[in-house]
N, C-alpha and C positions, 0 to 999 in steps of 0.2 A: 313476588314477580308482578311487572306493572302489564296492563292489559289495554291496548290502545282498541278505539272505537273509530272509524273513519265514516265519512261521508264525502260526495262530491256534488259539485255544481256545475252547470255551464249557463252561461250568459251571452247573448247574441242582441246588438243593437246598442242604443244609449239607455240612459237609467229609464226615462219616463216612457218612451215607446218599445222598448226591448222586452226579450221574455226569457225566460230560463228554465231550468229544471234542476231540481235536486233530488238525490238518492243515497240513501244509505247502503255502504259497503254489504251489510249483511243480508240483504233482498228480504228483510221484513215487511218492506212493503215497496212497490214500485216506485218510478219515477214520478215526481210530482210535479206540477207546473207553477211557476213563480213569475209575477209581474209587478210592476211599482203599484199598479192599481191595486192588486190583492193585497199589497202590502201596507199602504197608506190611505186607501179610499173605502175599501170594501173587505169584509169576509165571506163573500157570496160562493167564492169557488176557489179551487187552490190552495195554497199554503204562502206563509211567510216565514222569515227566519225567527220572528217573535214567536210564531205558533209552535215552531219545533224546540225553542226554548221551553216555552209554558209545558209541554209533553215531558221536557227532560227534567224539568224544575219538579212537577207533581209528582213524577215516579221516584226521584232521588230523594224528596221529602217523605213520601210514604213510607219508603225502605227504611230512611233513619229513624222515622218515628216508631214504627214497627219494632225497629232492634233496639229504643230506648226503652220502650215500653217493657219489653220482654225481659231485658236485663236489669230493670227495677222490678222484677216480678210481677207485673200485671201486663201479661200479653193479651196483645188486642185479639179480636175476632174479627173485625172487618175495619178498614180504615178506606174512606170515600174521600179522595182527593183531587182538588182543582187547582189549576194556577192560571192566573190571567196577567199577561204581559200586556205593557200599555205601550204603543209606540206613537211617536209626534214628529211628522215628517219635520225634516229641520233640527230636531232636538236628538231624536234618538229615542232609546227605552228610556221611559220616565219613570217606571215603578212596576213592582210586580206584585201580585196579590195572592197571597196562597188561601184557600179554605179547605177546613179538612172537618169531617163528622166521621167519629168513630164510636164501635162499639168496643168497650173495655170492661170487663168483669172487675168489680171491686176497687174502682177509680173514680173517685169525682171529678166533677168539672174542673174545679181549681187544679187538681193534680193532673187533668188532662192537658190543659190549656199550658201549664208549666212545662208539661214533657213536648208540646208542640212548639213551644218556643226553644227549646232546646234543640230539636229537630232543624226548626228554621235557622237556628245559627250557626249550626254544625254541619248539616249535609253538605258534600262536596260541591255541588250546584250552586247553593246558597254563597258558599265561600267564593267560588269563581264569579259570582255576580254581585260581590260586595260593595260594588261602586255604584249600585242601583239600590233605591227603598225599596224594602222587602216589609209587608203587610200581611197580618196572618188574622183569620179568624177561627176558632176552635171550639167546636162544642161535642158532646155527647149525642149521641143517637137515641 
């Protein structure tokens, strides 16, 4: 059975001087402001589509890595994951960098990096973003 996730956005005005709001249908967080300045010039306030993609990618990658590690007989105790999505005005998303630090008893650094590379290649969000270069730093805690 497929599960659908939805969010909505409202935008008023032109790209450079307009403003918008985005909200997930689940209500997990409230309406968040969007502006071109927040997207392309500063990360001081509000959010951007790229920040939301980063959150989704970090979560998906962590879940995929956790699953892969457990399936290999070395379940993780903790995975701390972040994703940085780079946006360049006029070009779009130019790259994504994943960072993970894990506590995995019984696994060495090479095994952890190999598992992390597998998760990077196979998590559903990575697959959806395959047109963008994705890099990875993976280390044991």
